[in-house]
C-alpha angles and dihedrals in degrees: 000000000000129000132212116315116257116238122220087247092055091049090050090049090049090053091049093049093047091050087052088056095244115165126241096259093051092049093046092053093046095048094036091235132124119264088244091054090050093049093046095048092046090053092049091051091047094243123154103232129191099239102160110166093023126101113258104233097172118114121216111234113221119232092225131038119249113253118243088252092055092049091048091050090055091048090048089053090051091048091049091049091048093066094057112112120242100035112166124223094264092052091051091049091051092049091049089051091051091050093049093045090049093052092048091047091051092051094046092045090053089052091047092052090047092050091048089053091049090050091050092050091047091052091050090050091049090052091049090048091052090050092050092049090051092049091049091050091051091049091049091050091052096046115078110239111229121170115250113269121225114252112244114239 
């Protein structure tokens, strides 16, 4: 479900209010938006918003990808935790989420590694092509260019 579209003027006003350290409720009242809409838009714009009393739903993006080994260790921890007796429904849901995220990460990481390999091979081929073009140019410069002669009949 989507809400009302933000205008460029509202986004600019949001930036101004965030820079002035206004809190979520003040901004929501001023822009006639819900606090959730304010928090979501601020996150999308990369703004640091005072959202005290609201759940922080932003996810920190790591600078480096996890290795396969690190991801497998997390999955192993989730598997180990899943055999404990007395897990409540929320624990089970969290463990299912970890398992699903781990599988997705593994698949995406494999694709990423494959694409990186393809990029590397493409770069090598481009370098070889440039070398061949240079060699051809040098050969053409050394060879006297004489127009083709008609063949006598």
